C-alpha positions as CSV (number, residue, x, y, z in Angstrom):
1,M,0.2,0.1,0.0
2,S,1.4,3.5,-1.0
3,A,1.8,6.0,1.9
4,S,-1.0,8.0,0.7
5,L,-3.3,5.1,0.2
6,S,-2.3,4.3,4.1
7,I,-3.0,7.8,5.2
8,V,-6.4,7.6,3.6
9,A,-7.2,4.2,5.1
10,S,-5.9,5.2,8.6
11,T,-8.0,8.6,8.4
12,G,-11.0,6.5,7.5
13,A,-10.7,4.4,10.2
14,L,-10.3,7.2,12.7
15,A,-13.5,8.6,11.0
16,L,-15.5,5.4,11.4
17,T,-14.1,4.8,15.1
18,S,-15.1,8.5,16.1
19,T,-19.0,7.9,14.7
20,S,-19.2,4.8,16.9
21,V,-18.2,6.8,19.9
22,Q,-21.2,7.3,22.6
23,A,-22.3,10.6,22.7
24,C,-24.0,11.8,26.2
25,D,-27.6,13.0,25.6
26,I,-27.1,16.1,27.6
27,D,-24.5,18.9,26.8
28,R,-24.0,20.1,30.1
29,D,-22.2,19.0,33.6
30,I,-24.5,16.4,35.2
31,V,-24.6,17.4,38.5
32,F,-24.6,14.7,41.6
33,G,-25.8,15.6,44.9
34,D,-22.6,14.7,47.0
35,L,-24.4,13.6,50.4
36,D,-22.3,13.8,53.6
37,W,-21.9,10.2,53.9
38,A,-19.5,7.7,52.3
39,S,-21.9,5.2,50.6
40,A,-23.7,7.8,48.8
41,Q,-20.2,9.3,47.4
42,F,-19.2,5.7,46.7
43,H,-22.3,5.5,44.4
44,N,-21.9,9.0,43.0
45,R,-18.2,8.3,41.8
46,V,-19.1,4.7,40.3
47,A,-22.2,6.3,38.5
48,Q,-19.9,9.2,37.2
49,F,-17.0,7.1,36.1
50,I,-19.2,5.0,34.2
51,L,-20.9,8.2,32.4
52,E,-17.7,10.1,32.1
53,N,-15.9,7.1,30.5
54,G,-18.9,5.0,28.7
55,Y,-21.3,7.9,27.5
56,D,-18.8,10.6,27.0
57,C,-20.8,12.7,29.7
58,S,-19.2,15.5,31.8
59,T,-20.1,15.3,35.7
60,D,-19.9,17.5,38.5
61,V,-21.1,17.3,42.6
62,I,-22.5,19.7,45.0
63,P,-21.6,18.6,48.4
64,G,-24.2,18.8,51.2
65,S,-26.1,16.9,53.8
66,T,-29.7,15.4,53.1
67,L,-32.4,18.3,52.9
68,P,-30.2,20.8,51.0
69,I,-29.3,18.3,48.6
70,Y,-32.8,16.9,48.3
71,N,-34.0,20.3,47.9
72,G,-31.6,21.1,45.6
73,M,-32.6,18.5,43.3
74,A,-36.5,19.6,43.7
75,R,-35.3,23.0,42.2
76,G,-33.2,21.6,39.5
77,D,-29.5,22.7,41.1
78,V,-28.9,19.0,41.5
79,D,-29.8,16.5,38.6
80,I,-29.1,13.2,40.6
81,A,-29.1,11.9,44.3
82,M,-28.1,8.5,44.4
83,E,-29.2,7.5,47.7
84,I,-32.8,8.5,48.7
85,W,-34.0,6.8,52.4
86,V,-37.5,7.8,51.5
87,P,-38.8,6.5,55.0
88,N,-36.5,9.2,56.6
89,V,-37.8,12.2,54.3
90,Q,-41.6,10.9,53.5
91,D,-43.4,14.3,53.7
92,W,-40.9,15.8,51.5
93,W,-40.8,12.9,49.3
94,D,-44.4,12.8,49.0
95,E,-44.8,16.7,48.4
96,E,-42.2,16.7,45.8
97,T,-43.4,13.6,43.9
98,A,-47.0,15.0,43.9
99,K,-45.6,18.5,42.5
100,G,-43.7,16.5,39.9
101,T,-40.4,17.7,40.7
102,V,-38.4,14.7,41.6
103,E,-39.0,11.3,40.6
104,S,-37.5,7.6,41.4
105,V,-35.7,6.0,38.4
106,G,-34.3,2.9,40.3
107,L,-32.6,1.4,43.4
108,S,-29.0,1.7,44.4
109,Y,-29.7,-1.0,46.8
110,P,-32.8,-2.9,47.9
111,D,-31.8,-3.7,51.6
112,A,-30.4,-1.2,53.8
113,V,-31.0,-3.0,57.2
114,Q,-31.0,-1.9,60.9
115,G,-31.1,-4.3,63.7
116,W,-29.7,-5.9,67.1
117,F,-26.8,-8.3,66.4
118,V,-24.8,-11.1,68.4
119,P,-21.5,-12.6,67.4
120,R,-22.1,-16.2,66.3
121,Y,-19.5,-17.8,68.7
122,L,-22.0,-16.7,71.5
123,V,-24.7,-18.8,70.1
124,E,-23.8,-21.5,68.0
125,G,-22.8,-24.5,69.4
126,D,-24.0,-26.8,72.1
127,D,-21.3,-25.3,74.5
128,A,-21.9,-21.7,73.2
129,P,-22.5,-19.3,76.2
130,A,-25.7,-18.2,74.6
131,A,-26.7,-21.5,72.8
132,G,-30.0,-21.1,71.0
133,L,-30.4,-17.6,71.3
134,T,-32.1,-16.2,68.1
135,S,-34.5,-13.6,69.4
136,V,-34.8,-10.4,71.3
137,S,-37.6,-12.0,73.1
138,Q,-34.9,-14.6,74.5
139,L,-32.4,-12.0,75.6
140,G,-33.7,-11.6,79.2
141,D,-32.7,-15.2,79.7
142,Y,-29.3,-14.6,78.8
143,A,-28.6,-11.1,80.2
144,E,-25.8,-12.5,82.4
145,V,-23.7,-13.6,79.5
146,F,-23.7,-9.8,78.4
147,Q,-22.6,-8.6,81.8
148,D,-22.1,-4.7,82.2
149,P,-18.9,-4.2,83.9
150,E,-20.2,-1.1,85.5
151,D,-23.4,-2.7,86.8
152,P,-22.8,-6.8,86.9
153,D,-26.4,-7.4,87.9
154,M,-27.3,-6.2,84.5
155,G,-26.2,-6.9,80.9
156,R,-25.2,-4.2,78.5
157,F,-27.1,-3.3,75.5
158,Y,-24.6,-1.1,73.0
159,N,-27.3,1.4,71.9
160,C,-26.4,4.0,69.0
161,I,-25.4,7.4,69.5
162,A,-27.6,9.7,72.0
163,G,-29.4,12.2,69.8
164,W,-29.6,10.0,66.9
165,G,-32.9,8.7,65.6
166,C,-31.8,5.1,66.3
167,E,-31.0,5.6,69.8
168,D,-34.7,6.9,70.6
169,A,-36.2,3.6,68.7
170,N,-33.8,1.3,70.5
171,T,-34.7,3.1,73.9
172,R,-38.1,2.4,73.1
173,K,-37.7,-1.1,72.1
174,L,-35.9,-2.1,75.2
175,S,-38.8,-0.7,77.3
176,A,-41.6,-2.6,74.9
177,Y,-39.4,-5.7,75.1
178,G,-39.3,-5.7,78.7
179,L,-35.5,-5.8,78.5
180,D,-35.1,-2.2,80.2
181,E,-35.2,-4.3,83.7
182,T,-31.9,-6.5,82.5
183,F,-30.1,-4.6,80.3
184,T,-28.1,-1.4,80.9
185,N,-28.9,1.1,77.8
186,F,-25.7,1.8,77.0
187,R,-24.7,5.0,74.6
188,P,-21.3,5.1,73.1
189,G,-20.2,8.9,72.9
190,T,-19.5,8.4,69.1
191,G,-19.8,6.3,66.3
192,G,-16.1,5.7,66.1
193,A,-16.6,4.3,69.8
194,L,-19.5,2.1,68.9
195,A,-17.6,0.6,66.0
196,A,-14.5,0.2,68.1
197,A,-16.5,-1.8,70.7
198,I,-17.9,-4.3,68.2
199,E,-14.7,-4.8,66.3
200,S,-12.6,-5.4,69.7
201,S,-15.3,-7.7,71.1
202,I,-15.5,-9.5,68.1
203,L,-11.9,-10.0,67.5
204,R,-11.3,-11.2,71.4
205,E,-14.5,-13.3,71.1
206,Q,-16.1,-11.3,74.0
207,P,-19.7,-11.1,74.2
208,I,-21.7,-8.0,73.0
209,V,-25.3,-7.4,71.9
210,F,-25.3,-4.2,69.7
211,Y,-27.4,-2.0,67.6
212,Y,-26.3,-1.5,64.0
213,W,-27.0,-0.6,60.5
214,G,-26.0,-1.5,56.8
215,P,-24.4,-0.9,54.2
216,T,-21.3,0.2,56.6
217,W,-17.8,-1.0,56.9
218,V,-18.4,-2.4,60.3
219,L,-21.0,-5.1,58.4
220,G,-18.6,-5.2,55.6
221,K,-16.0,-6.5,58.2
222,V,-18.0,-8.5,60.8
223,G,-21.0,-9.3,58.9
224,D,-20.1,-13.3,58.5
225,D,-19.5,-13.3,62.4
226,V,-22.7,-12.0,63.6
227,I,-26.2,-13.0,63.2
228,Q,-29.3,-10.4,63.4
229,L,-31.6,-11.2,66.2
230,E,-35.2,-12.0,65.3
231,E,-38.0,-9.2,66.2
232,P,-41.4,-9.2,65.4
233,A,-41.9,-8.4,61.6
234,Y,-42.3,-4.9,60.9
235,D,-45.6,-3.3,61.3
236,E,-46.2,0.3,60.4
237,D,-49.1,0.9,63.1
238,I,-47.1,-0.7,65.6
239,W,-44.0,1.2,65.0
240,N,-45.6,4.4,64.7
241,A,-47.5,3.8,68.1
242,M,-44.1,3.1,69.4
243,M,-42.1,6.0,68.2
244,S,-45.4,8.5,69.2
245,A,-45.5,7.2,72.9
246,E,-44.8,9.7,75.5
247,P,-42.8,9.0,77.7
248,P,-40.6,6.9,75.4
249,E,-40.4,4.1,78.1
250,S,-44.3,3.7,77.9
251,A,-44.4,2.2,74.6
252,E,-46.1,-1.2,75.0
253,Q,-45.3,-3.0,71.7
254,A,-42.3,-2.9,69.4
255,T,-41.5,-4.2,66.0
256,A,-38.5,-4.6,63.7
257,Y,-37.1,-1.9,61.7
258,P,-38.1,-1.9,58.1
259,V,-35.7,-3.0,55.2
260,I,-35.6,0.2,53.3
261,P,-35.0,0.0,49.5
262,V,-32.9,2.9,49.0
263,E,-33.8,5.1,45.7
264,I,-32.0,6.9,42.9
265,G,-33.7,10.0,42.3
266,V,-33.5,12.4,39.9
267,N,-35.0,16.1,38.9
268,S,-37.9,15.3,36.8
269,E,-36.8,17.9,33.8
270,F,-33.5,16.3,33.9
271,G,-34.9,13.0,33.5
272,A,-36.8,14.1,30.5
273,E,-33.7,15.4,28.9
274,A,-31.4,12.6,29.5
275,P,-33.2,9.3,28.8
276,E,-30.0,7.5,28.4
277,V,-28.8,8.4,31.3
278,V,-32.0,7.7,33.2
279,A,-31.9,4.3,31.7
280,F,-28.5,3.8,32.8
281,L,-29.6,4.6,36.5
282,G,-32.7,2.3,36.1
283,E,-30.3,-0.7,35.4
284,Y,-27.9,0.1,38.4
285,G,-28.1,-1.7,41.4
286,M,-26.0,-3.7,44.0
287,T,-26.8,-5.3,47.4
288,G,-26.0,-3.7,50.8
289,A,-23.5,-6.6,51.1
290,D,-21.8,-5.3,48.1
291,V,-21.9,-1.7,49.2
292,S,-20.6,-2.9,52.7
293,A,-17.7,-4.4,51.3
294,A,-16.8,-1.1,49.1
295,L,-16.9,0.8,52.7
296,L,-14.8,-1.8,54.1
297,Y,-12.3,-1.3,51.5
298,M,-12.3,2.4,52.1
299,Q,-11.8,1.8,55.6
300,E,-9.0,-0.9,55.5
301,N,-7.1,1.1,52.8
302,D,-7.7,4.5,53.9
303,V,-8.7,5.9,50.7
304,E,-11.7,7.7,49.4
305,A,-14.8,7.1,47.4
306,D,-13.3,7.7,43.9
307,E,-10.6,4.7,44.5
308,A,-13.1,2.6,46.1
309,A,-15.2,3.0,42.9
310,E,-12.4,2.2,40.5
311,E,-11.7,-0.8,42.5
312,F,-15.2,-1.9,42.3
313,L,-15.2,-1.5,38.7
314,R,-12.2,-3.5,38.2
315,T,-13.0,-6.4,40.4
316,R,-16.9,-6.5,40.0
317,E,-17.4,-7.0,36.6
318,D,-19.9,-9.6,37.0
319,L,-22.3,-6.9,38.3
320,W,-21.7,-3.4,36.8
321,T,-21.3,-4.9,33.2
322,A,-25.1,-6.1,33.3
323,W,-26.1,-2.4,33.6
324,V,-24.8,-1.2,30.3
325,S,-24.3,-2.2,26.9
326,E,-21.4,-3.9,25.7
327,D,-19.7,-1.0,23.8
328,V,-20.2,1.3,27.1
329,A,-18.5,-1.6,29.1
330,D,-15.6,-1.8,26.6
331,R,-15.1,2.1,27.2
332,V,-15.1,1.8,31.0
333,R,-12.8,-1.0,30.8
334,D,-10.4,1.0,28.5
335,A,-10.4,4.0,31.0
336,L,-9.9,1.6,33.8
């Protein structure tokens, strides 16, 4: 082939390649609400990497806490919020979806959990200290196993942090289950103190009964080593009565925390302008365990969400390639 023909052939190949490049269906920055917790930021970075490298989109973030970000999405300042815990903002969600300002386009994960946990080594095996313990209704019979070092006649229940909603709910549950008579309601001073108590107890195979939630790095680390104690199935009427009882110790019935599907929300006008982006978000989805594993990676390697996202994309092709076309997947692989 002559040099001139070679140049023509190369130019033609480049032109052919350029026509096959994915073009983003919106010609401005796609703005993510960068909520101030790690799992939301991890989801943002995964979605941003795929949109930027697989769909040739440009993205940006606005950092903030829950309601400012959600209200920004309703106004149109934010296009996408990758984590909306709808029950936590039910009134806002109902109002804005009724007005048509925001909408759900998919789920980041379907199984955000909260509950009371004990280590497996305490309950599994005939000679385990609390063999047979499976339910909160049995806890009173095993209080001595979980002895409070500051009050040896009581067990110790590790609640969450004073002032958090979960602390209030757990306090009400202890009373409704009749466990306030046999367990100290212990509230660690910080989230880090609670995590440290759990991690160190399990490392040393010491007894502990504790509240926790997921996805979190803590459950990513100890999830296989603990069991969640059974509670009466979630019942909205019982839950509402429990949470409205005054004083809190007067709650007469309790129920399990609901398992929350965590929604992906978008500004509705953005959704109409960017159907391919919305289609991708509709396919997006992990489990709580997947997210906990990513958060554990961040914790143990002292890295930020962007590095965890790239690690996820490198190691979990079995998951994310199902969200996109093969062409998009190839472009994401090349970028990695």
